[in-house]
Phi, psi and omega in degrees: 000138181281120182229166184284154174298319182301317181295322179293314186284327177295320177294322179294317179297317180294321182271357178059050170223174178237154179250132180285135175247111192250124178281108182251128188251009180202167175302319183297315180293319179295317178296321178295320179295316179294321178300320178295316180298318180294315181298321184262001182054052182243143169296160187213144172241116174267132183212161174218141181262153181302324180293346180265000182302327179303326179256347178218076183303136185301322181295332181269324184279334182301311180298327178295308180302313186294319179294316178298320181295312182298321184278344185288143177274015178230161180293128179227134174249143178250117196232137169274123180262134175051054169295127188267354179211161175298321182297320178296320179297318179295321179295322178296320178299317179298328181278353176107358175301130181262011174204139179224151173246125168261120182259096177251023186298331182278353182274160170302152185308312184296322180288322176300315178299313184298313183287324177297318178299322179296317178294317181298318180300314179293320182296323181299322179295325184267357184070034183248143177270158184230129169257140177235174179225140178222132190094164185248119173267115184277194181245128179297144178089336181234358189223074177296334182302323184296337180274342193238333191264104182292346181294337181263000174292157175294129178276125183302318180294319177295323179299318179296316180293322182296313180294320178299322184279326188258328185073022179301149184273342179207151183229119173278132185238161178248118179227030182105002179278154182224152175279150172096192182272116184290139171282320176227147180292124182282163173248112184281151180271087184290329176299319178296319176302313181300320182294318179295314181297331179284341183266329184231148179270353181295134177303138182257150186237138175252118173264165181071043184286337183284119178104352176290145180290154177301321179300314181288324175304311182296319179297323178293314181301322186271359184230027170122346177282126183248343180224130180235121181278134178228117179231300185302320182299325178290319180293321178296316181299316180294315182295317180295322180293322181285308186283339180262356183267178181265343182287133178237350179281157187295314179297320177298321178296316179299316179295323179296317179296316180298316181290321178296321178294317179303315181295317181293318179294318179302317180299317181290321179299319177296318180295322183277357175066032178263358181299132179079003184267000180293000000 
């Protein structure tokens, strides 16, 4: 059943677990993610990022996500990940996404606030939830700064001011996490997470979930993170299953990708403690 991001995340915050948000780039990956959610009775967030549109165009993937969500016997939200402009967020709303992320983290604070408010205003009319980002989540393999420089971490006082000004429904934060496949396992700043969670009641989001240690995942789940994005781990699981398997026919490859995705999503749902929470 298609449900709002807010309802999923508010339940997660109250129950002290996190819900996995999985970037699915094909029918097979989306079907695998839903199969895992149904099997484990877990809520699920299906999402695609703007940078992934070349291989998963939003206009084509939206009907797939929405049909799977409506037909699923568990709560599913359909979310735009890392919308890079107000226009992309508006287009996602028109296509039926019931949650969008406007990523203004690279903008000056005042401009991030202004554009996020613009997205929120439009979203309220459409009954859509909005995730925003404050602080800079870098890229693994090319951004050592993100692991070491606390200056790019989300500032707790700014987070409080940002939510007060924008009314965003969820906030992605930077605490040493990075996007992509990590060269080395990062050490997240859990103290910073606790401070932010203590200042705002808004559900918090962890990006760069692939490659984080189990210890840090658990610390995030138990200290205010309600949504955890997983993209790279799904792509690695699918690629390894295809290239390392014995199946070479096209239908066999599709089935292999779906099953590999189901297993990867199941593993993360268990880690995030959302099993049985549907």
